[in-house]
Structure formats: structure tokens, C-alpha cells
Wavefront OBJ file of the C-alpha trace (Angstrom):
o trace
v 0.000 0.000 0.000
v 2.763 2.444 0.921
v 4.684 1.537 -2.252
v 1.680 2.378 -4.418
v 1.210 5.662 -2.552
v 4.884 6.561 -3.047
v 4.624 5.779 -6.777
v 1.533 7.982 -7.130
v 3.291 10.973 -5.493
v 4.068 13.825 -7.887
v 7.746 14.304 -8.932
v 7.990 17.679 -7.172
v 7.324 15.937 -3.831
v 10.528 13.894 -3.954
v 11.903 15.594 -0.829
v 8.706 14.872 1.099
v 8.864 11.264 -0.099
v 12.443 10.980 1.165
v 11.447 12.470 4.521
v 8.456 10.093 4.678
v 10.726 7.126 3.969
v 13.136 8.144 6.728
v 10.176 8.464 9.115
v 9.025 4.953 8.169
v 12.546 3.622 8.744
v 12.709 5.256 12.182
v 9.283 3.827 13.088
v 10.340 0.336 11.970
v 13.581 0.687 13.943
v 11.654 1.724 17.063
v 9.316 -1.243 16.643
v 12.236 -3.677 16.356
v 13.847 -2.126 19.459
v 10.598 -2.584 21.384
v 10.341 -6.172 20.151
v 13.914 -6.933 21.292
v 13.191 -5.307 24.646
v 10.081 -7.465 25.081
v 12.054 -10.561 24.073
v 14.636 -9.722 26.774
v 11.994 -9.244 29.475
v 9.999 -12.361 28.515
v 11.211 -15.713 29.914
v 13.083 -17.741 27.311
v 11.163 -20.711 25.951
v 12.950 -24.048 25.961
v 12.374 -25.862 22.685
l 1 2 3 4 5 6 7 8 9 10 11 12 13 14 15 16 17 18 19 20 21 22 23 24 25 26 27 28 29 30 31 32 33 34 35 36 37 38 39 40 41 42 43 44 45 46 47
């Protein structure tokens, strides 16, 4: 969905697109950090 939205953006909004992409990357990074934090706090499962 985001890829289609980025493709439909006008060429003059390239800077906004770049900023939007960096925001998405930061959000994904924050999510992974939270996931790792939760994995540390949760008891390890023995397989």
C-alpha cells in the first residue's frame, strides 16, 4: 500500500517522499527495538 502511494506521489514531492521514507525507517527501527526489549523481558522458551 505504501509503495503504491509513493509511486503515485508527484515528482515535485521527492523531498517529502524521502522524509516520509526516513520516518518509516525510524518507526520500523523503534518497533524492532521494542520487540527486542520485550524478548529480553519475557522468559526464554525451551524448545
